[in-house]
C-alpha positions in Angstrom: 0.0 0.0 0.0 2.8 2.4 0.9 4.6 1.5 -2.3 1.4 2.3 -4.3 1.0 5.6 -2.6 4.6 6.4 -3.2 4.4 5.6 -6.9 1.2 7.5 -7.5 1.7 10.7 -9.5 2.3 13.8 -7.3 -1.0 15.3 -6.1 -3.1 12.2 -6.6 -6.4 11.7 -4.8 -6.0 8.7 -2.4 -9.2 6.9 -1.4 -9.0 5.5 2.1 -11.5 3.6 4.2 -11.7 5.2 7.6 -12.4 2.0 9.4 -13.8 -1.6 9.0 -12.4 -1.9 5.5 -14.7 -3.3 2.9 -14.1 -5.9 1.6 -10.9 -7.1 3.4 -11.8 -6.4 7.0 -8.2 -5.4 7.6 -7.5 -1.9 8.9 -4.0 -0.3 9.4 -2.8 0.1 12.9 -2.5 3.6 14.4 1.3 3.5 13.7 0.6 2.5 10.1 -1.9 5.3 9.7 0.8 7.6 10.9 3.1 6.3 8.1 0.4 6.6 5.5 -0.4 10.2 6.6 3.3 11.2 6.4 3.7 9.7 2.9 0.5 11.3 1.6 1.8 14.6 2.9 5.2 14.2 1.3 3.7 13.4 -2.1 1.2 16.3 -1.8 -1.6 13.8 -2.3 -5.3 14.5 -1.3 -6.8 12.1 1.1 -10.5 11.2 0.5 -12.0 9.1 3.3 -14.9 6.8 2.8 -16.6 6.3 6.2 -19.5 3.9 5.7 -19.1 1.7 8.8 -18.2 4.1 11.7 -18.7 2.2 15.0 -18.6 -1.3 13.4 -14.9 -1.8 13.7 -14.4 -1.2 17.4 -17.8 -0.4 18.7 -16.6 3.1 19.5 -17.4 5.8 16.9 -14.6 8.0 18.2 -12.0 5.3 17.9 -13.2 4.4 14.4 -12.7 8.1 13.4 -9.2 8.2 14.8 -7.4 7.8 11.4 -9.3 10.6 9.7 -8.7 12.9 12.7 -5.0 12.0 12.7 -4.8 13.2 9.1 -6.5 16.5 10.0 -4.2 16.9 13.0 -1.3 16.3 10.6 -2.4 19.2 8.4 -4.3 17.4 5.6 -7.3 19.1 4.1 -9.3 15.9 3.7 -12.6 15.1 2.2 -15.0 12.7 4.0 -17.9 10.8 2.6 -19.8 9.6 5.6 -22.8 7.3 5.6 -25.4 6.6 8.3 -27.2 4.0 6.2 -25.6 1.1 8.1 -24.9 2.3 11.6 -28.4 3.9 11.9 -30.2 1.2 10.0 -31.4 3.7 7.3 -30.6 1.6 4.3 -33.6 2.8 2.3 -32.8 6.5 3.0 -29.1 6.4 2.1 -28.5 9.3 4.4 -25.0 10.7 4.9 -22.8 13.7 4.9 -20.0 15.1 2.8 -17.3 17.1 4.6 -14.3 19.1 3.5 -11.5 20.6 5.6 -10.5 24.0 4.1 -7.7 26.4 4.7 -9.8 29.5 5.3 -13.3 31.0 5.2 -12.7 32.3 1.7 -11.8 28.8 0.5 -14.9 27.4 2.2 -17.0 29.9 0.4 -15.5 29.0 -2.9 -16.0 25.3 -2.3 -19.6 25.8 -1.2 -20.4 27.5 -4.5 -18.7 24.7 -6.5 -20.5 21.9 -4.6 -23.8 23.6 -5.2 -23.1 23.8 -9.0 -22.3 20.0 -9.0 -25.3 19.1 -6.8 -27.9 21.1 -8.8 -28.0 19.0 -12.0 -27.6 15.7 -10.0 -30.3 15.8 -7.4 -30.8 19.5 -6.5 -32.6 18.8 -3.2 -32.0 15.5 -1.4 -34.9 13.6 0.3 -35.2 15.0 3.9 -36.7 12.1 5.8 -33.5 10.2 6.5 -31.7 13.4 7.4 -34.4 14.4 9.9 -34.1 11.0 11.6 -30.3 11.2 11.9 -30.7 14.8 13.1 -33.2 13.8 15.7 -30.9 11.1 17.0 -27.8 13.2 17.1 -29.4 16.2 18.7 -30.9 14.3 21.6 -28.5 13.2 24.3 -30.8 10.4 25.3 -31.3 9.1 21.7 -27.6 9.5 21.0 -26.7 7.4 24.0 -29.2 4.7 23.0 -27.8 4.7 19.4 -24.2 4.5 20.6 -25.1 1.5 22.8 -26.9 -0.2 19.9 -23.9 0.4 17.6 -21.6 -1.2 20.2 -24.0 -4.1 20.5 -23.9 -4.7 16.8 -20.1 -4.5 16.7 -19.8 -6.9 19.6 -22.2 -9.3 18.0 -20.2 -9.4 14.8 -17.0 -10.1 16.8 -18.8 -13.0 18.6 -20.0 -14.4 15.3 -16.4 -14.3 13.9 -15.2 -16.2 17.0 -18.1 -18.7 16.8 -17.5 -19.4 13.1 -13.8 -20.0 13.7 -14.3 -22.2 16.7 -17.0 -24.2 15.0 -14.7 -24.9 12.0 -11.9 -26.0 14.4 -14.3 -28.3 16.3 -15.4 -29.9 13.1 -11.8 -30.9 12.6 -10.8 -28.5 9.9 -7.0 -28.5 9.4 -7.0 -25.1 7.7 -5.9 -21.9 9.5 -9.0 -19.8 10.1 -7.3 -17.2 12.3 -7.9 -14.5 9.6 -11.6 -14.7 10.4 -11.1 -13.2 13.9 -8.1 -11.0 13.0 -10.3 -9.1 10.5 -12.9 -6.6 11.7 -16.2 -5.1 10.5 -19.1 -6.5 8.6 -17.3 -8.6 6.1 -14.7 -11.3 6.0 -12.5 -12.6 3.3 -12.9 -16.4 3.9 -10.1 -17.5 1.6 -12.6 -19.7 -0.3 -12.0 -20.2 -4.0 -14.7 -19.3 -6.6 -15.4 -23.0 -7.0 -16.0 -23.4 -3.3 -18.2 -20.3 -3.1 -20.2 -21.8 -6.0 -20.7 -25.1 -4.1 -21.8 -23.2 -1.0 -24.5 -21.5 -3.1 -25.6 -24.6 -5.1 -25.5 -27.2 -2.3 -26.2 -25.2 0.8 -27.9 -22.0 -0.3 -25.1 -19.9 1.4 -24.0 -16.9 -0.7 -20.8 -14.9 -1.0 -18.9 -13.1 -3.7 -16.6 -15.1 -6.0 -13.6 -13.8 -4.2 -14.7 -15.4 -1.0 -16.1 -12.4 0.8 -19.0 -13.1 3.1 -21.1 -10.8 5.4 -20.5 -11.7 9.0 -23.5 -9.6 10.0 -25.7 -12.3 8.3 -24.6 -14.9 10.8 -26.4 -15.6 14.0 -26.4 -18.3 16.7 -29.0 -20.2 14.8 -27.1 -20.5 11.5 -23.4 -20.1 12.2 -23.0 -23.8 12.9 -24.7 -24.6 9.6 -22.4 -22.2 7.8 -19.3 -23.7 9.4 -20.4 -27.3 8.4 -20.9 -26.2 4.9 -17.6 -24.4 4.7 -15.9 -27.4 6.2 -17.4 -29.7 3.6 -16.5 -27.6 0.6 -12.9 -27.1 1.9 -12.3 -30.7 2.8 -13.3 -32.3 -0.6 
């Protein structure tokens, strides 16, 4: 990753996932983020953060925003595309926010005008329903506290499902190393399954993932994770 950033043309836009990387489930460590920030600065690149899963990596929205805040503290004028679709359960509303860090009030004013020019022919006025729901939650201390608790609950459940899938595979006698399932974070896991094995899961067990082996951990629960483990064990053992 550092090599790619280094080799990118000076002043490139570098797209980064703020947390809970989709699809790999692998996030840089704080020390690695520091290295990335330094290199982006040296190359005069522009950091564009995609933050679709805030809270789903660690269960703490502040911890999950740490990388982006590190970049701002290091003097980067970042762009952030933030979604509340997942962490507020507003899938049908697709509500989010677009933020830019600017050098001055004058630059902010100029960017505001350019954004309005771009927005006008695309959608002009976005639907307000989802934004009102998000606003209601974030402007009420009681609702915010409840929401944060639920986000942590979802993140913790995903972690438990990862552990359950790994331990179930091991109990079934699988000789493969499944440690990557628990070392990854967020909603998705790269299982390491081949396209052929993923195809067998779909055809023989009605379990679906992408051809590269990615599966949604959030779709697992205590009632089906054992079945998923048995199916994975069968397709990886024969």
